[in-house]
N, C-alpha and C positions, 0 to 999 in steps of 0.2 A: 181471091178465089171465088168463083161463082157459087161454089158450095164447099162445105168443110171437107178437107182431105188431110188426114193426120200427117202423112209423110210430107206433103207440100207445106203444111203448117210448120213442121220442124225445120225444113230447109229454108223457108222464108225468114224464120226467126234467126237462123244462123247467118244467112246472106245479108240481111239488113241490120243486124246487130240490135234487135229489139231490146229496149231497156225497161219497159213496163207493159203489162197487159192484165186484163181482167177477164176471167173466164169462169166456167161452171164446173162442178165436181166431176162430171163424166170425162172432161178433157184432162183434168188433173189426174184422174185414174189412168188414162192412157199414158200420160207422161211417167207416172210412177211405175207402171207395169211393163212398158215396152222396152225390150232389150235394144231397140234401135236408137234410143236416146243416149247420146254420149256428150258431146260438147255443144249441142244445139242451143242451149239456154244459158251459155256462159256469160252473156252480156246482160242478162235480165237482173235488174236491180230492185224492182217493185213488182210484187205478184199479189193479185187479189182474187178472191173467190166469192161468188154470190149465187143467188137464185135458189139455193138449197143448202142445208148444213153440210159442212165438210167434216167428216169424221177425223178425230185426232190422229189415228194411225195413218190415214191417207194423207193428211196434212204433213206429217213427218216424212213419209215415203216420197211424196212428190217434191217437197222442199229439198230433199237430198240431191235431186237432179238439176237444181237451179244454181248456176254460178258455183258449181262444185260444193253445194251445200251452204253457201254463204247467204243466200236469199231465202227468206222465210215467207210463206204464203199467209197473208192476213185475210180474215173473213169480214164481210160486210153484210148488213141486213137492211131490207127495206121493201116497199111495195109500190105499185103504181099510185096508190092513194097517198103515199108519203113523198111523192115526187122523186123517187129513187132512194138512195141510201139514207138511213137514219142512224146507222152506226158506222164507225170508221176508225181504223188504227193509223196513227201517224206513221209515215213511212220509215222513220228511224226507230220506232218502237217495235217490240216483239212480244207476242203472247203465245205461249205454248200450252195453254190449258184447254183449248178447244172452244173458246168463247167466240161470239160474233162481233167482238170489239166494243169499245166504249160508245155511249151515246154521243151524237154530234151536238155542238152547242145549240142552245135554245130549244132542245127537244126534251119532253117529259115522258116518262114511261111508268106504267102501272102493271103489276101482275095480279090478276083477279081470279076468283073462283067462279063457279057457274051462277052464283047469285050476285056477282059484281062486287064482292068484298075483297079487299086487298089480302093477299096471302103473306105468310111469314117468309122472311129471307131463307132461301134454300128449298122452299116448297114450290112445286110447279103451279103455274097459273097462266091464263091467257094474257097475251101482251096487248095492252091498250096504250095508244100513243097519241100525243098531242104536240103541236108545234106550228110555227108559222108557215111551214111548207106542206102541212097535211091538208088534204082536200076537205072542204066543208060538206061534201055530200056528192050524190050522183045526179047528174044533170037530168032534169025532168023524170026522175025516178024516186019519188018520195018514199015508196015502200022499201027499196033497197037502202036508202039513207036511214030510215027508221030502224032497219034491221042491223045496221053496221055502225051507227054512231050513237053515243050516250053522253049527253052534256058536253059535246065538243071532243070527246075521246073517240078515236077510231078503234074499233074492235077488230084486231087483225086476224084472229083465228090461229095464230101461232102460239104454241105452249112453250114456256121457258122457265128456267129458274134463275135467280139472281144471287150471286155469291162473289165476294171479294170485289164488289163494285163493277161486275161485268155480267151481261146476260148470256145465257146458254140455251139455245134452242133444243128442246127435247122431244117435241111431238107437234102434231097438227090436229086441231079439233076436227071431229068426224064430219060435222056439218060446217063447212068453212066458207062457202060462197053462195050467194043467191044471184043467179043470172037470169034476167028476164022473168023474175018472180018464180024461177024454178030452183029447187035445192040441188046443188051438185055435191055428191058424196065423193070427195076427192080420193080418199083412201081406197074405196071400192073401185073407183075408176082406174086408179093407178095399178091396182093389184089384179084386176080381172081383164083378161085379154078379150073377153066376149062383150064387154061393156061398150056400147056405142053412144057417144055424146055428139050430137050434131045440132047445128042451127042454134047454138047458144050464143047470145050476144052479151058481151060485157057492158055493164052500164057505163055511160060516159061520166067523167068526173066534173064536178062543179068546182071552179077555182075561185070564184068571187061571189 
């Protein structure tokens, strides 16, 4: 498809017998709510959601439309700075608690308060992550690197709690990104239709 069209998306899944796909919560919402969805996803065996948290109720509703309810949507979490996913659920496993899945091998995660101190289990904290696939900083942008990395830990800006060995995204820090030395207030940008963000350039990642 040259651009996303939901009806075509449904038909192509049915026509080609798609068995796995990874998409974002707005698409899962369409699948959950649309009365047009019948047997279009009966061949889907592995379903993944990312880019934003998927609410548990939506996870349940959309999963009921996949292979007659036999396929469960798993969540994954990661960022450009982590080279993609840092959490992932094995395809044969299933988590119905709303987590973003277990950490991948060789990755380390901390949840910290505003002073950089580790929080107790079950308490919300910013996700700091470290691992072999995490960027070492932003290319030719020492200020952004200084703002976002602490002793090798990447400060993601995502707020989570940790319980039963799994991370749960619960919020996003108000100040979550510094682009071209400007502070982007993501929550205000997302919630205000009048906010205009232009000519912001994301810092390049330094990988070695």
